[in-house]
N, C-alpha and C positions, 0 to 999 in steps of 0.2 A: 379086829384089831381096835383097840380102845386109844383115842388120841387125848392126851392132857394138852390144855392151853398153856402155852408158851408166851411168857411176857417179854415183849421187846425192851430195849432201852431205852429209858425216857429222858436221862440225863448223860451226855457225853462230853468227856473231857478229851480234847485231841492236843498233844504237843506238838508244836510247831516250832521248829529249829532254822528254817531257811535252806535245808540240805537237800539235795536233789532226790536223794532215796526217801524222803518224807511224802513227795508228791503224790505217790500211789495211796499213801494212806489218807492225804487229805482228800484226794478223789473220793475214795470210798467212803469215809465219813460225810463228805457233803451229798453223795447221793442218799446214804442212809437217812440223813437228818431230812433231806428234801422228801423223801418217799414216807418217812415215819412221822414227821414234824416233832422228832425228838430235839430237847433243849441242847444247844451246842455251846460249849466253852472252849475257846482257844487259849492255850498256856505257852507261853515263852519263858524261858529261864535264862536271865543273864548270868553266865557263869563267871564265878570269880577266880577261876583257876589260876589266871595269869598274874592277878595282884599278888599272889604269894612270892613272885621275884622281886619285890620292891627294895627288899633288904640287899639284893646282890648287885644294886646300882648305887653308884657314888651319891653322896647326900645331896649335891646339887641336883640330881637328876630324878631323884625319887618322886617327887610331886608330879613333875612333868609326865613321868611315867605311869603314874597311877590316874592323871587326868587323861592322857591318851587312852588308856585301858578302857576308861569309862565311857570316852566319847566312841571308841570303835564298837564296844558291845551295845550302846545305843543305837548306834548306826545299823547293826546287825539287827537288833531288835525290830527296828520301823521297816528294815527290809524284809524280814520274814513275815511281819504282819501286813505288808502291803501286798506281797503275793498272795496269802491266804485270803486277804479281804476281797482282793478282786476277784478270786475264783469264787468265793462265797456270794458276793453280790451277783456275779455273772447267773447265779442259778436260783438267786432270791432268798437264799438260806440266812436267817437271822442268827446272830452269835454273839457272844460275849468276849471281849478280850481281856488277857490278864497277864502282867508280867511280873514275875519274881527273880528275886537277884541272891544267889548262893550256890550250892552244890546241886546241880539238878536232880540227883535221886532224892534227895531230901526233899527239895522243894515240891517235886512232883507228887511224892506221897503224901507231903503236908496239905497240898489242895486237894487231891482225890479223895482222903479221908474226910477233911473238913467241909468239902463240898457235897459229900454222899453220894457221889457219881455212881451210875450204874455201869458204865463202862469207860475205860480208859483205851484211848487209840496213839499206837505210837508206830512211826516208820522204822524200818531197820535196813541195815547195810547187808548185802549178800554176803555172808562169812564163810571162806574155804580156807582150807590148810591151815597154815601159821597164823592166818588173819583172825582165826577163832582164839587164839591165845593172846594175841597183840592187843585185840579190842577189849575196850571197857565193857563190851556187851549190856549198855545201859536197858534196853528192853528184857533180856533175860533176868538181870537185877530186879527190875520192877515187877515181874512175873513172880519172882520168889517171895516178895514182901506182900503183894495184895492177898488179903485174907478174905474181904467182903469185896463184892463186885467183880467185875470180868475185865480182863486185859485182851487187847486183839493187836497183834504185832503182824504188820505188814511189811513184808520185805521185797525191796525192788529187785526183780530178776534180770 
């Protein structure tokens, strides 16, 4: 049997959203980075979805609504990175943190391509029954768009 040398990923982009279903993906990625010394970048996307509803609010409340959405998405970003950074520091894994604002699929793809990462790691919710159809299934959409590099989807069981 002839074995070929397999290259391990040297640069990893992990999507950090602060959700519990992402914890398993974070744990796997930190283990892998710790064992291999891979360069790790954590990305959080501040989703602008809620901002689209500002036109449905009376004029006197629009500015307040947009400010509230900005404050809440910023608070969520800080919380997501705090959880990730604490786990990374406990393991001694160095990492870079990036925050993007926009539609998650687009922003993740832009960063993955721009950064020429070897591996994209995302967490996923377990999908069953009608949940498969109701979900936006971001991991599957990302997998269909990646042409160069690899994606690892780790679903919480």
